[in-house]
Structures are given as structure tokens and as C-alpha cells.
C-alpha positions in Angstrom: -14.8 -37.6 -4.7 -12.2 -34.9 -3.7 -13.9 -34.8 -0.3 -13.9 -38.4 0.4 -9.8 -38.8 -0.7 -9.2 -36.1 1.7 -11.1 -38.2 4.5 -9.2 -41.2 3.7 -5.9 -39.8 3.9 -7.0 -37.6 7.1 -7.4 -41.3 8.3 -5.0 -42.8 7.8 -2.5 -40.4 8.6 -3.8 -40.4 12.1 -4.0 -44.1 12.5 -0.1 -43.7 11.4 0.7 -41.0 14.1 -1.1 -43.0 17.2 1.1 -45.8 16.3 4.2 -44.5 16.0 4.0 -42.5 19.2 2.4 -45.7 21.0 4.3 -46.8 24.4 5.2 -50.1 24.8 3.4 -52.3 27.3 6.6 -54.3 27.8 10.5 -54.0 28.9 13.3 -55.8 28.8 16.3 -55.2 30.4 18.8 -55.6 33.7 17.9 -55.0 37.1 19.5 -51.7 38.4 17.9 -51.6 41.7 14.7 -52.9 43.8 12.9 -52.1 46.6 9.9 -53.5 48.0 7.7 -51.5 45.9 9.8 -50.4 42.9 12.0 -51.9 40.5 14.4 -49.8 38.2 15.3 -51.7 34.8 18.2 -50.6 32.6 16.9 -51.4 29.1 19.2 -51.0 25.9 17.1 -48.3 24.1 15.5 -46.3 26.6 17.9 -46.1 29.6 16.9 -46.6 33.0 13.2 -46.9 33.6 11.2 -47.5 36.8 8.3 -49.7 37.4 6.1 -49.9 40.3 5.7 -53.1 42.2 2.4 -54.1 44.2 0.6 -57.0 45.8 -1.0 -58.0 42.7 2.3 -58.2 40.7 3.3 -61.7 39.6 6.9 -63.0 39.3 7.6 -65.9 36.7 10.6 -67.7 35.9 12.2 -66.5 32.3 12.9 -70.1 31.1 15.1 -69.7 27.9 16.0 -73.4 27.3 15.3 -76.9 28.0 14.3 -78.6 30.4 11.2 -76.2 29.7 9.0 -78.4 32.2 10.9 -77.2 35.2 8.7 -74.8 37.4 8.2 -71.1 36.1 7.4 -70.1 39.9 9.3 -67.4 41.1 8.9 -64.4 44.0 10.1 -61.2 44.8 13.1 -62.5 46.2 14.3 -63.7 43.0 15.1 -60.4 41.7 18.7 -59.3 42.4 20.5 -56.1 41.0 21.9 -57.4 37.2 19.5 -60.2 36.6 17.8 -59.9 33.1 14.1 -59.5 33.2 11.1 -58.5 31.0 8.3 -56.4 32.6 4.8 -56.6 31.4 2.8 -53.2 32.6 -1.1 -53.4 33.3 -1.3 -50.7 30.4 0.9 -48.9 28.6 0.2 -45.6 30.0 1.1 -46.5 33.7 4.2 -47.6 35.1 2.7 -50.6 37.2 4.3 -54.1 36.4 1.7 -56.8 35.9 4.0 -59.6 35.7 7.7 -60.0 36.0 9.6 -62.8 34.0 12.8 -62.8 35.8 15.8 -64.7 34.1 17.4 -67.6 36.4 20.7 -67.8 33.9 23.9 -66.9 35.0 24.8 -63.0 34.0 26.6 -62.9 30.7 26.2 -66.9 29.8 24.8 -68.0 26.4 21.5 -68.2 27.5 21.3 -65.2 29.1 18.4 -62.8 27.9 20.4 -59.9 28.3 23.5 -61.3 26.9 23.6 -59.2 23.5 22.8 -56.1 25.7 25.6 -56.4 28.3 28.3 -56.4 25.4 
């Protein structure tokens, strides 16, 4: 009986510990700098984080309000310093960007996803 309880408690503590130390595979922030193969993103909670860009990185327009029907296509050229982005990583353990969602809202506007972050 005691052995079973100890095993269950150990498993629960192990699971809680692994979740607490899990890295996020997504980040949101403002572009601090951009080069052909990297992107520096200033996040609210973690400071500036660098991610790698490659030929398989996809770029999408981050549409935050109507009309939702507009094209969501974007390109590397859509990235500029100050622009708000959401970066989805290939995995939580690497810093390779899978998809970069680029907001086209004016910086500081009501619809800017980083509006609260910039204050």
C-alpha cells in the first residue's frame, strides 16, 4: 500500500516538474532586428530572443480584425523593425522558425497585437 502511494506521488511530482520546465514553442513580440537568416524578437517576458530563418520558414499575415477574408500571404519582405510578430518554432528545443505571423497593423494602433506590450 505504502509503496504504491510513493510510486504515484513520485510520478505526479515528475510530471509536474517536467511541465514547469517546458519551453514554449511559440513567442510573440516586436521585431528588434532582421537579417536574411535570423530574426531578433523583443518579448514582454523574456527580453530579446533570436530565431533562425531558413528556406522552409513560412510567412503569414497576422489578421486581427475584419475583413478576415483578406489574403493572409506574407513574405520575408514583410518583416521590419518594430513590426509585431508571432513565431511558431519547429520544436520547443530549437530556435528554428517554422512559421512567422506578421502583423500589418500600424505600430501602436488599437489592433496592433503588441499594443499592450509597447506601453
